[in-house]
KEMARGU-702540 format. One record per residue (C-alpha): x, y, z; residue in three letters. Coordinates in steps of 0.05 Angstrom, whole numbers, plus 5000, padded with zeros to 4 digits. Each point is the difference from the previous one (the first is absolute). Example, Ala and Ser with C-alpha at 12.3 -4.5 7.8 and 13.67 -1.06 7.14 Angstrom:
REM residues 2
524649105156ala;502750694987ser;
REM end
This chain:
REM residues 334
724883172101met;504850244946gly;501950595045lys;501949535057leu;504049564952gln;503850614975gly;501750215071met;502749305017ser;504350004937glu;502850685018ala;501849775070ser;503749414970val;503950414950thr;501350575050asn;501349695069pro;499850435062ala;506750315018pro;504049665055val;499050335067arg;506150395020arg;503349815065lys;501050585048leu;506950025031ser;500250115075ala;507550155003gly;503850634983pro;499950184926leu;505250544989ser;507549895007arg;500450485058gly;494449655037asp;503349334989lys;506650235029trp;496550325059phe;495949365012phe;506349584998arg;503950465046thr;494350035051ala;499249244998ser;507449905012ile;499950495058ala;493949675031ala;502949304994asn;506750245027phe;496650145066ala;498349265007phe;507149814980val;502850495051leu;495749705056val;502349304980ala;507350214999leu;499350315069ile;496949355027leu;505549584969ile;505550465028ser;497049995070leu;499149254998phe;507349884980ile;502650455055gln;495149715052ala;501349274981leu;505649885052pro;495450245057ala;494049624974ile;504249364994thr;503250065069ser;493750215039gln;494649604965gly;492650105015leu;501250275072pro;502550634965phe;492750164986ile;496749835067tyr;505750005051gly;500950525055thr;507550085008glu;505350424966trp;506949875031asn;506550144964asn;504349775058ser;498249264991lys;503749534955asp;496649894952pro;496450665000ile;492549995014val;495550444957met;492549965007gln;494850534983ile;493349725022gly;498250585047pro;502350514948met;495449714946ile;494049985047trp;501750695026gly;500050284929ser;493249694988val;497350265067leu;502550724989val;497549994928gly;493249755021ala;499550545053leu;501950524949gly;494649754953val;494850015056val;501850725018phe;500850254929ala;494049704964thr;494550425033pro;504250634991leu;501449844926ala;492749844983ile;497650625036ser;505150434962leu;498149694933ala;492550115014tyr;501350725021leu;504150164937ile;495349674950val;493150155028phe;500350595048leu;505450504982leu;499550504942pro;504549864941ser;505550495020arg;500149775072ala;500049284977ala;506150124956lys;503650335057ala;498349435048ala;502449494948thr;506650374993thr;501050025076leu;498649255006val;504849854944asp;505350435032leu;499349595064leu;502149394960ala;506450364979ala;502550135070leu;506449615015pro;499649445051ser;505350315044ile;495950645007ile;493949615022leu;504349585046gly;502950615035leu;493250325004trp;497249375030gly;505749955050leu;500050715026phe;492850244987val;495249434993phe;502849495049thr;498350395064pro;492850094974val;499349274981ala;502949795067ala;494350375034gln;495049654955trp;503249335019ser;499550175074ser;492650164993leu;498749364962leu;503649595052asn;496650335059ser;493049934972his;500549364958phe;505849655033gly;495549405013trp;500149864925phe;506249594978pro;501450484942leu;501450585048phe;503649635056gln;507350145018val;504849655045ser;502850655028thr;498750754994thr;507050225021asp;502050204929asn;494150484992gly;496849614943phe;505750174952leu;502749574943gly;493549614989ser;496949744936pro;494150475013phe;504550614989ile;503449684940ala;493349844970gly;497950735002trp;506450224966ile;498949484945val;492750214994ala;502250724984ile;504549734945met;494849564966ile;494050475003val;501950334933pro;500449324965ile;493249775024ile;496950684989thr;502650034928ser;496949334981ile;493550145036thr;499450704970arg;500949724930glu;494649485011val;495150505030phe;501050484942ser;498049454950gln;493349865033leu;493550214967asp;498350695027gly;492849964978asp;499049365040leu;502850345063ile;496050634989asn;493749594988gly;501149635066ala;500850665036leu;493850284965ala;495949415024leu;501350215071gly;506249605017gly;505150315047ser;507250064980arg;501749445049leu;494749534972ser;502050164928val;507249855017phe;498349345035arg;495049754948arg;502450304934val;507150265001ile;503749505043phe;496949364973pro;501850224929thr;507250195016ser;501749515056ser;504349554957gly;504550574977ala;500450285071val;502449335025val;505249994945gly;502450695022gly;500349775072val;504349414979leu;504650464961leu;500750425063gly;501649375040leu;505549824951gly;502950705010arg;499549935075ala;503749345003leu;506250304968gly;500450635043glu;506950075033thr;502450655029val;493550285028ala;498649365040ile;507349945022phe;499450655039tyr;493549845037val;500049245010leu;504149605049gln;502449384963leu;499649335037ser;501149284979phe;494349775045asp;493349904966phe;495050555015asn;493849674973trp;494750525017ser;501950475057gln;500550634960ile;501750455060leu;505849555022glu;506950334989pro;502649464953lys;498749824929gly;503349824935gly;501050264929ala;504449654949val;502150634965ala;501850365064ser;503849395025met;504250014937ile;501550735010leu;502049915072ser;504849424987lys;502950124931phe;505450505020gly;503649525047glu;498149344967ala;505149474983ser;500149654933lys;495549455025glu;495250505031glu;499750404935val;497749364965ser;494749915054gly;497750724994leu;499449944925ile;496049365011ala;495450395046ala;499250534946gly;498449454949leu;494449745045val;497250705008leu;500650124925phe;496249374982ile;494650165052leu;499150714974thr;499849764928leu;494649505017gly;495750535035ile;500950504943asn;498249484948phe;493749825038leu;498250735006ala;501050124925ser;495549414983val;494550265046ile;500550714973val;499849784928asn;493949575012arg;496550565036ala;501950524947gln;499049704931pro;501350674966trp;507349945020arg;500849424950lys;498050424940ile;
REM end
């Protein structure tokens, strides 16, 4: 009893030391300056995007005011009328159509490449394949456009002819005439865009695949599962969210493509809703390129307004993709 009383008196006279708070921020002066500089640089990116949006809006305001809502959904661009008529509905839908076709063509290729690099190739061959895929992303658009015009277009036209002759009963592959030889169609433009966005989707998918639990995959294979069944039941369900995010990032890249599509797509201000072999289509960026050189002051405002619409659409898609990728890859938040 006396011993317990002595212990209580000692605890009163000698209280426990206050727990020290651990600092999560930088401690040294150099770390603090680096942290501040990196924070300023990161926040400046948001400021820069906001300034670009404000600048585009100011320059596009005359066209937006004069054209109103028909600027978004109308089907006429006529600079000979007074007042001038500027409407980009078919161009917006054409950008979405070509981008969607590019995603449809590129996604299986990108997932297959990522699976090959991560799970099948030896380490040296995987590094070489990764380098080649990354180099594909560095090719200029004009190079791909010229390659598409002179090399790929004749091949894709034969594919279009085969699709039309065998599946012409399906509305997607119907054409009003075959006199042009199936040239200048969204189908061809979609393939060119697909080649450009394969590296983006492959990079995201490869990163996700590399973070999966290798023991889980090897265990599924050891239990008798085939590589196809393991991919369908283990790999893809785990990484599907991040793959979707990578696909959306690729779609955002596809919507803004200019030169490559300009060479292989016949622009038209008539809506082409779904006939991908028809020699007419739209693309906002390519339309801006084709008209900017001879545009009047009013037309320049309209073209900048079209770029503003495309910019907002691309930002929205990229934001959605980043949200999906971050939710599917919690380790990126660390």
